[in-house]
C-alpha positions in Angstrom: 77.6 112.5 14.4 78.4 108.9 15.0 82.1 109.7 15.5 81.3 112.4 18.0 79.1 110.0 20.1 81.8 107.4 19.9 84.5 109.9 21.1 82.3 111.1 24.0 81.5 107.5 25.0 85.2 106.5 24.9 86.2 109.5 27.1 83.4 108.9 29.6 84.3 105.2 29.9 88.1 105.8 30.1 87.9 108.5 32.8 90.9 110.5 33.9 94.4 109.1 33.9 95.0 110.1 37.6 92.7 108.9 40.3 92.0 111.0 43.4 93.2 108.2 45.7 96.6 108.1 44.0 97.6 111.6 45.2 96.3 110.8 48.7 98.3 107.6 48.9 101.4 109.4 47.6 101.1 112.0 50.4 100.6 109.3 53.0 103.8 107.6 51.8 105.7 110.8 51.9 104.5 111.6 55.4 105.6 108.1 56.6 109.0 108.6 55.1 109.4 112.0 56.8 108.2 110.6 60.1 110.7 107.7 59.9 113.5 110.1 59.0 112.5 112.3 62.0 112.6 109.3 64.4 116.1 108.4 63.2 117.3 112.0 63.7 115.9 112.0 67.2 117.6 108.8 68.1 120.9 110.1 66.7 120.8 113.3 68.7 119.8 111.5 71.9 122.8 109.2 71.5 125.0 112.2 70.8 123.8 113.9 74.0 124.6 110.8 76.1 128.1 110.5 74.6 128.9 114.2 74.7 132.4 114.9 76.1 131.4 118.2 77.7 129.5 118.6 81.0 126.1 118.9 79.3 125.3 115.2 79.6 123.4 113.8 82.6 125.3 112.4 85.6 125.7 108.6 85.4 127.6 106.0 83.5 127.0 103.7 80.6 127.4 100.0 81.2 127.4 97.3 78.5 125.4 94.2 79.3 126.7 91.3 77.2 125.4 87.8 76.6 126.1 85.0 74.2 123.4 84.3 71.6 122.9 80.7 70.8 123.3 79.6 67.3 119.6 78.6 66.9 116.8 80.9 65.8 113.2 80.6 67.2 112.1 78.8 64.0 114.9 76.2 64.3 117.3 77.7 61.8 121.0 77.2 62.8 123.0 80.5 62.9 126.5 81.4 64.0 126.6 82.1 67.7 127.6 85.7 68.6 128.2 87.9 71.6 125.8 90.8 71.9 126.5 93.9 73.9 123.8 96.4 74.7 124.6 99.8 76.2 122.5 100.8 79.2 122.7 104.3 80.8 122.7 104.1 84.6 122.0 107.5 86.2 124.0 108.4 89.3 122.0 108.6 92.5 120.7 112.0 93.5 122.6 113.7 96.4 121.1 113.3 99.8 118.5 115.9 100.7 117.4 116.6 97.2 114.8 113.8 97.1 111.1 114.5 97.3 109.0 113.7 100.4 
């Protein structure tokens, strides 16, 4: 009898191996990873659409704005200076007469 009571007490104090919050956290982590992967895919396809060789891309041009980064970080660390180029899409103006009132 004493062994049965000790076994029941041990099981009640130990509880289950898996906690209900563990499954919820795992699903939140998986959802975050899926969302991050989806954002990367959307960025990739947007860039592909802008650089498409056929006529499906919007009218305009891509210009690269360049500037020289100094060799000093905001926190004072010294870094190697580098030239940074950032692409910017500039849409062509709409033909006359197609603009709204």
